[in-house]
Structure formats: C-alpha cells, structure tokens
C-alpha positions as CSV (number, residue, x, y, z in Angstrom):
1,M,97.8,131.3,142.6
2,L,100.4,129.0,141.4
3,S,97.9,125.9,141.6
4,R,95.4,127.9,139.4
5,L,98.3,128.8,136.8
6,V,99.4,125.2,136.7
7,V,95.9,123.7,136.3
8,Q,95.2,126.4,133.4
9,R,98.7,125.7,131.8
10,S,98.0,122.3,131.5
11,L,94.6,122.5,130.2
12,H,95.9,124.7,127.6
13,T,98.7,122.6,126.7
14,S,97.1,119.3,126.6
15,P,93.8,119.3,124.8
16,R,93.9,116.0,123.3
17,L,93.4,114.8,126.8
18,L,90.5,116.5,127.6
19,S,88.9,116.1,124.3
20,S,86.7,113.4,122.9
21,A,89.0,112.9,119.9
22,S,89.8,109.2,119.1
23,P,93.0,107.8,119.9
24,P,95.8,107.5,117.6
25,S,95.8,104.4,115.2
26,A,97.6,101.4,116.2
27,F,100.4,102.0,113.6
28,E,101.3,105.5,114.7
29,V,101.5,103.9,118.4
30,K,103.7,101.4,116.6
31,L,106.2,104.0,115.3
32,R,106.0,106.4,118.5
33,D,106.9,103.1,120.4
34,A,109.7,102.2,118.0
35,L,110.6,105.5,118.7
36,K,111.1,105.4,122.1
37,T,112.6,102.2,121.6
38,S,115.6,103.6,119.6
39,M,116.2,106.6,122.0
40,K,116.8,104.4,124.7
41,A,119.0,102.4,122.7
42,K,120.7,105.4,121.5
43,D,120.3,104.9,117.9
44,R,120.3,108.5,116.6
45,P,119.9,107.5,112.9
46,A,116.7,105.6,113.4
47,A,115.2,108.2,116.0
48,T,115.9,110.9,113.7
49,C,114.1,109.0,110.9
50,L,111.1,108.1,112.8
51,K,110.9,111.6,114.4
52,S,110.7,112.6,110.7
53,V,108.3,110.3,109.7
54,L,105.9,111.3,113.2
55,A,106.4,115.1,112.1
56,D,105.1,114.2,108.8
57,V,102.0,112.4,110.4
58,T,101.2,114.9,112.7
59,N,101.6,117.6,109.8
60,A,99.2,115.4,107.8
61,A,96.5,114.9,111.0
62,K,97.0,118.9,111.3
63,S,96.2,119.6,107.6
64,G,93.1,117.6,107.4
65,A,89.4,118.0,107.4
66,N,89.6,117.7,111.3
67,P,92.7,119.2,112.6
68,N,92.1,117.7,116.0
69,E,91.4,114.3,115.0
70,P,94.7,112.0,114.7
71,T,95.5,110.6,111.1
72,S,93.6,107.3,110.4
73,Q,96.0,103.8,110.0
74,E,95.8,104.4,106.1
75,G,96.7,107.8,106.3
76,V,99.5,107.0,108.7
77,M,100.6,104.2,105.9
78,T,100.4,106.5,103.1
79,V,102.9,108.9,104.9
80,V,105.5,106.2,105.7
81,R,105.1,105.2,102.1
82,K,105.7,108.5,100.9
83,G,108.9,109.0,103.3
84,I,110.3,105.9,101.7
85,A,109.7,107.4,98.2
86,Q,111.7,110.2,99.2
87,R,114.2,108.6,100.5
88,L,114.6,106.3,97.6
89,Q,114.6,109.4,95.2
90,A,117.6,110.8,97.4
91,A,119.3,107.5,97.5
92,E,119.5,107.5,93.7
93,S,120.9,111.0,93.9
94,Y,123.9,109.6,96.0
95,A,124.5,106.2,94.5
96,P,128.1,105.5,93.7
97,S,126.9,105.5,90.0
98,S,125.6,109.2,90.2
99,P,127.8,112.4,89.2
100,S,128.1,113.0,92.7
101,P,128.4,109.9,94.8
102,H,128.3,110.0,98.9
103,P,128.4,106.6,99.7
104,E,127.8,107.2,103.6
105,N,124.8,109.2,102.6
106,H,123.5,106.6,100.3
107,A,123.9,103.8,102.8
108,S,122.2,105.8,105.6
109,L,119.3,106.1,103.3
110,L,119.3,102.7,102.3
111,T,119.1,101.7,106.2
112,E,116.3,104.4,107.0
113,I,114.2,102.9,103.9
114,D,114.7,99.4,105.5
115,L,113.5,100.8,108.7
116,L,110.4,102.0,107.5
117,R,109.4,99.4,105.4
118,S,109.9,96.9,108.3
119,F,106.6,99.0,109.7
120,L,104.8,98.1,107.0
121,P,102.4,94.9,106.3
122,P,103.8,92.3,103.7
123,I,102.8,93.2,100.3
124,P,101.2,90.2,98.3
125,S,103.0,89.2,95.2
126,A,101.7,90.5,91.7
127,T,101.1,87.0,90.6
128,S,98.7,85.9,93.7
129,L,96.8,88.9,93.6
130,Q,96.1,88.1,89.9
131,Q,95.4,84.5,90.6
132,S,93.0,85.9,93.6
133,I,91.5,88.3,90.9
134,S,90.8,85.7,88.5
135,K,89.1,83.3,91.4
136,I,87.0,85.8,92.6
137,I,85.8,86.8,88.8
138,A,85.3,83.1,88.3
139,S,83.0,82.8,91.3
140,L,80.6,85.3,90.0
141,P,77.6,84.6,88.2
142,D,77.3,85.4,84.5
143,D,75.0,88.1,84.6
144,V,77.2,90.2,87.5
145,R,80.2,89.5,85.2
146,G,79.1,91.4,82.4
147,S,77.4,94.3,84.5
148,K,78.9,97.7,85.0
149,G,79.3,97.2,88.7
150,A,81.2,93.8,88.4
151,A,84.4,95.6,88.9
152,G,83.6,97.1,92.3
153,K,82.2,93.7,93.4
154,V,85.5,92.0,92.6
155,L,87.5,94.8,94.4
156,G,85.2,94.7,97.5
157,V,86.0,90.9,97.7
158,L,89.7,91.4,97.0
159,W,90.0,94.2,100.1
160,E,88.3,91.6,102.2
161,Q,90.6,88.8,101.6
162,L,93.7,91.0,101.5
163,G,92.8,92.8,105.3
164,E,95.8,95.0,106.6
165,S,97.7,93.9,103.7
166,K,95.6,95.8,101.2
167,A,97.3,99.0,102.2
168,G,100.9,98.0,100.9
169,V,99.0,97.5,97.3
170,D,98.8,100.2,94.5
171,K,95.2,100.4,94.2
172,K,94.8,102.0,90.4
173,E,97.1,99.1,89.3
174,I,95.0,96.8,90.9
175,G,91.7,98.3,89.4
176,K,93.6,97.9,85.8
177,W,93.9,94.4,86.3
178,V,90.3,94.1,87.3
179,Q,89.4,96.1,84.5
180,D,91.4,93.5,82.2
181,A,90.4,90.2,83.6
182,L,86.8,91.4,83.1
183,R,87.4,91.9,79.4
184,R,88.7,88.7,78.7
C-alpha cells in the first residue's frame, strides 16, 4: 500500500520526467546552475535575484501556448531583459539624486543588474551593426536592393551573422536602420 502511494505521488508530482516535453534551454540551465552555486556559496542576494528571474521564466512557460513545454532560449533571454529593465527602473527611484534616496537599495539593485547582464551574450556595438548592414546591402544585386523583400533578405543575413548575439539587439531599431540604409 505504501509503495503504491509513493509511486502515485511521484507520478503526480513529476510529470516532466515522464512526459515527452523538450528539455529546458541551455540558458535556463545556466541560470539554474548559477542559482545552485550561489546557494552553496550562501550568497543570499544573488540567490534571491536568480530565484525571482527563474520564477518569471516558469511563469512565462506556464502562461505560454503549451504550458507543459519549457520556455525557449529567446523567451528566457526576454525574461532576463525584462528583469534588468525592472531593476533599472527601481534603481532610479532609489538613486541618491531621487526624492527619496536609499543608497543601500540602489547599490543592491545595481549588483543584481550586473549579475543578470553577465548571463546575456555580448551586444554588438551600433557602429558595427550599421557597418554589417551596409556590407550586406552592398553585396545584394541591384534588382534585389530595390525590391520589397530586400529588408527581409538583409535581416536574414544579419541574423545569421550575429548568431547568438542577435538576442541582445533591439530588432525594431535594427529594422529601422535597414530601411534607412535601403532608402539611400
């Protein structure tokens, strides 16, 4: 009876083990490993920050189209970027120049921002991106450069070139740069 109860309980509480769901992204695994490391090192601020971000990742996965599937790598990066943006906004309200300064809260938020930024891939500079866009456009044939689908072709080649670091760029801004460069 007890063994049957244990088996039922374990089946009920661990559906991921038996499902055919895909494994979590490498980025999420990296965050979870960092959480374990910070907990072992008894680094409470880092552990708290990482727990918060991982809770947001789990929430994003559960509120997605398929709640049994983990969040994609791009989705996890988006959650981390939102966490950074939230902490930046909070840090501004605690800054020494704000109406209600709290230097200790400001410093801890800046530390959390640095921690989260350390997980994101390096972001290419604006000048290097614009140079890449110019080179891609120059390599296109004249008939393609003038067509409606030219921006899509340029962006496709650019995303290929950027690889993993494309997750760190603002895609809307890049799209505007491509449109401007094609008009010239």
